[in-house]
N, C-alpha and C positions, 0 to 999 in steps of 0.2 A: 504493500500500500504506500509506504513512504517513498519507494522508488518511483512509483507512478505519480505521486504528488510532485516530487522534485523535477521529474522529466516534464510534467505539464508546465511548471513554472519556467524552466529553462527554455523549453521550446517556444513558449509565448515570448520570451525575451530574445531568443537567438534564432528564431525559426526562419524568418524569410529573407529596413530601417527608414524617418524623414529622408528622402533621397536628395542627393546633391545634384546641382545643375550640370556639373561635368566632373570627370574623373580627377582632374588635377587639384580640385579644391580640397581633397583628402590630405594633400601634402601640407596644407596650412590650417587644418582644422576649421575650414570654411572662411578664413580671412583671405579672400581671393578676388574681391570685386575689382580692385585697381591693378591686380597682377595679371588678370586675364587679357590676352591679346589674340589677334587672329580670330579663328572660328569660335573659340571659347568665349570671346567677348559677346557673341550673340546671346549668351545665357547669363552674363554677369553685368556688363555695361557696354552696350553697342557704341557708345562714344569712343571707345578704344579699339575699334575694329582694325584700323590701319596698323600693320605690323612692319614698320620701317620700309614700306614700299615693296615688301616681298609677297609672293603668293604663298599662302599657307594652306596646306591640305590636311584634313582630318581623316585619317585612315579608318575604314570600317572595321567594327568589332574589336579593335585592339585598344580603344579607349573605354574603359569601364570602371565602375566603382560599385561596391556593395557594402552595406553595413547592417549590423543588428545589435541592439542594445536594450537594456532594461535598467530600472532604477533601484533594484533590490538585490539580486542574486549574482554572485561572482562564481567563478569556476571552483575556487577553494571550498566555498559553502556547499556546492553541489557534491563535490567529492567527499566532503565530511559526512553528509547525510546518507549517501548511497553506500558508504563503507560500513554502516552500522545495521545490525539486524533488528535492533529495537531503538525507538526514539524515547528518550527519557524526558522528564519535565523540563530540564534545563535546555535540552536540544530544541524542543518545541518553542520555548520562549525565545531562544536565539533566532530561530527562523522568523517568527512573527515580528521581532524587533527589526529585522532586516526589511520587512515589507512596509511597516509604518503606514498603515491606512489603506494603501492600495499598491498593487504591482503595475507599474506602467511599462509598456514595451513599445519599441519603435524600430521600424525596419524599412529598407528601401534600396534602390539601385538605379544606375544609369548606364546606358550603352550607346556608343556612337554608331551611326549608320553611314553617314557621309558628311563631309563639310569642305568648303573651299572659300578662301577670301581672294578678292581681286581689288587691289588698291584699298578703298574704304567701304567695300560692299562684301557681304558674306551670305552664303546659302548653306544651310546645314539641316541635318535630320538626326534624330536620336529617339530612344525609347526609355521610359522611366516608369518606376512603380513606387508606391508609397503604402506603408502599412502602419497603423497606430492603434493602440487600445489600452485598456486598463481592466484589472480584476480586483474586486473588493477583498480586503483582508478577511472579512467575515467568512468568505467561502473557505479560506485556508483554515480558519479556526474550527469550522464544522468538520473538515476533513481530519484535523489533528485531534480534536477533543470530542467530536460528536455534538449533538444538539444540547447544549448546556445552559443557554441563556433564555430568559423569558421571551425576548423579542429580538428578531433580526430584521432590519430594514435595508432593502437594496434599491439603489437609484442609478440612473443612467450616468450621472457624473462620476461614479465610482466603478462602474462596470460598463464598458462600451467597446466597440470595434469599428474600424473604418479602413478601407483600402481603395486605392485608385491606381490604374495603369493606363498609360496612353503613349502614343508616339507623336512627334511633331515634325513639321517641315517649316523652317524658320528663315525669313529673309531679314537681313539687317543692313543698316547704313550708318556710318559713323564719321568722326573727324570733322563734323560741321561746326564752324565757328559762329557763335551767337553774335548777331549784329548789335550795334548801338551800346556796346560796352565801353565805358570811359577808358582812355589810355592808361590811366593810373591804376586800373584794376587788371590783373592778369587775364589773358584770354580764356574764355570758357568754351570747351568743346562739347558738342551734343551728339546724340545718336538715338536711333529707334530700332526696334525689332518687332516684327509681326509674325505670329506663328499660326499655322493651320494644324489643328489637333485632330487626331484620330483616336477616339476612346476605345480601349480594349475591354476593361472591366471596372465596375464600381460596386462597392458594397458599403452600406452605412447603417448604423443603428438608428432607427427611426423612433423607437420607443422601447424602454425597458423599465420594469418595476417589479418588485416582489417583496415578500415578507415571510417570516416563519414566526408564529406566535404559539407559545406554550402556556396553557392554563390548566391548573389542576382540576377545575370544575368542568370546563368546556372542552378539554382535550387540546390537541395540536391542530393548528390551521396553517396551510401552506399555499402560497401563490407565487408563480413565476410566469411572467409574460414578456415575450421578446418579439419585436418586429424588426426585420432587416429588409432594407430596400436594395435591390440589385439592378444593375444595368449592364448590358453587353452590346457593344457596337454603337458608336456614336461619333459625332463630329462637333468641332468647336473652334474657338479662336481665343487668342490672348495677345496682348501687346506689352512692350517694355519701353520706357523712356529712361535715358541716362545722360548725365553730364559729369564732367570733371575738369579740373583746372590745375595747371602747374603753377602753384603759388610761388615757388622758387625752383631753380633747376633741380633741387634735391627732393622737394616736398610736393605731393599731389593730394588733392581731396576730391571726393565725388559723391554723388547721390543717384540712386536709381529707384524707380517705381515699377514693380513687376506685376503681372497678372491684371493688367488694365483691361477692363471689360472681358475678363476671362470666364469661359464657360465651356461645358461639353453637354450636348444634347443627346441623350440615350434613346435611340429609336429602333434599333434592330430587335432588342428584347429588353423588356423591363417588367419586373415582378416584385411582389411583396411576400416575404416568407414570415409566417406567424407561428409562434410556438406558445402553447398555453398548458400549464400544469397546475392543478389545484387539488387540495384536500381540505375537508372541513370537519372539525369536531372528531378527531381521530384519537382513539385510545388503543394502546398496544394490545390489550386483551380482545379487542373487537376487529383487528385488522383481518381483512379478507382480500380477495382478488379485486374487488370493486371499490376499495376505500379511496381511490383517487380518480381524477379526470385528467386525461391527457389528450390534447388535440394539436395536430400539425397541419398547416395549410400553406400552399403556395398558389398564388393567383396572379395572372397577368394584370398589369395596370397600364395606364396611359403613359406615353413617353414623358420623361421628366428631365430636368436640367440640373447638372451639378455646377455650382458657381465656384470659381477659383478666386478667393478673396485677394485683394491687393496686398503686396508685401513691400515694405520700405527698407532700404539698406543705405547706411551712411558708412563712408570709409575714408581712411587716410593712409598714405604710403610715403615712407621716407627712404630714399635711395642713397647708397654710398657706392664707391667703386667696387668693393668686394662683398657688400652685404646690403640687405634691405629689410625693413621692419614695417608691419602693417597692422591696422586695427579696423575691424568691421563690426557694425551694429545692425542686426536685422530684426524686424518686428512685423509680424503678420497682423492683419486687421481682424482675423477670426481664427478659431481653432478648428482645423480640418485635417484630413489625412496628409495633405501636402504643405500646410502652413501652421505656424504656432502663434497664438495670441500672447505668448510670453516672450519678451525681448531677450536676445542672446548676444553677448559680446565675445568676439574671437580675436586672437592676436596671432600673428605669424612672423616668421623670420626666415630669411634665405641667406646662404653663404656661398661664395664662389672661390674656394681655395685654389682651384685650378681652372683654366679657361674651359676645359671640356667636362668638368664635373661640378655639379651643384648640390648642396645639401639644404634641406628644409626642415622646419620645426613649426608646430602650431599648437595653440591651446584654446579651447572654447570653454568659457566659464559655466559652471552648472547653474540650473534654476530648478524650480519646483517640478518641472516636467522632464528635464533632461539631465543626465549625469555629466560630469567633467569629461572632456575629450582632449587627448594629447596625441599629436601626430609626429611621425618621423618619415622623411623621404629622401631619396637620392635620384639625381637626374644626370643623364649623360648627353652631351651636346656635340654635334658635328656640324659641318657646314651646311648639310642638307637635311638633317633630321634631329629630332629630340626624342629621348626615351627615358621613362622614369617609373619608379615603383615606390609606393608608400604604404604604411600601416598605421592604424589609429587605434588607441586603447581608450576604453570608457571607464571612468571612475578609478583609474589607476594610471600612474605616471608612465609605467612601462607595460606592454602586453604580457600577460601571464596569468597566474592563478587568481590574482586580485581583480582582474578585469571583469566588468559587467557587460562587455560587448566588444566587438572588434569591427574595424573597417579595413578594406583593402582597395587600393587604387592603382591602376596601370594605365599609362598613356603613351602614345606614340604619334608623332606628327612629322611631316616633312615640309620643306619649303624651298623656294628657289627665287 
């Protein structure tokens, strides 16, 4: 039983993460808005599309990133519990202390399909998926201790699930100098990107509530109601606007607004899955085959629209001959599978000890929804191509037994 419990928790946390717009952001723990150039700028700040006059080619399938994380369980905790045949009281307390109200999990990935820049114009295509959810601590208490309290109340805020997968074809233009800027102010470059989206799959918790009530006179009453809305096959659009300025030759600052008028309309298949379980006035002595009511229903519904809420990002980048440091602040306008309503601050640093080799490091500070992220990467540069690999650890400075998740990023591009 305990192995099943721990596997459930770990799979929820490490199973499938918030996806990153492109693979190389893993190298800097998401502090990448002003670092992205060429094709990648289509997804970070189209104002920086121009890549020193070079044609930048994004190779298919070799630029990818994937991550999975949770806020509670690390690998060491998992190994500790599965190595024991019996869970003692102290072990159960340790597990529940780790969860602290609810277990949040987050997963996602990004894969390049194609991309090319020509001067200050880029065309690209990629595929992304997002998965996010939470499981109330009371469920774990019931699994560990059984039904011991008088009342358990379950709400959607503590137990929910959402997922989104789509591909995009994106056209961007950048390097446009804003007019009417006084000469005393550094020039401001602007850019825009427009994406045609093809929806693959969507699932979202529409309604969830439940309770377990124990009463010595009236017996036990149980209710669990879940409604999930699904969509398969859809089309949509979204836009991005970005600006940046070289305040000094070493210092840049920028701002972007993503998911402008973003939506996906699900029309190929849309359905609502409902699950209902209830039992009323149940006593152990009177349990028989019909003491509960269980109903499951899936029905087709009218096509619906998934809105992609706007997401704001502020960034600064300081460059030196052999190093660069950056800071990014990102804040979504709503909590969804692909955006977070809790702001996140990320810091990144890159070093160039040799002309052909670059090292990167990044840290994303934790908040109530996401654990700490720390990244390490290495990049190899040649005249015609770049190649790099990065790993990212969650809630641990280094990947290992203390990590509550992991990210992997691989990128390759060529230019001439």
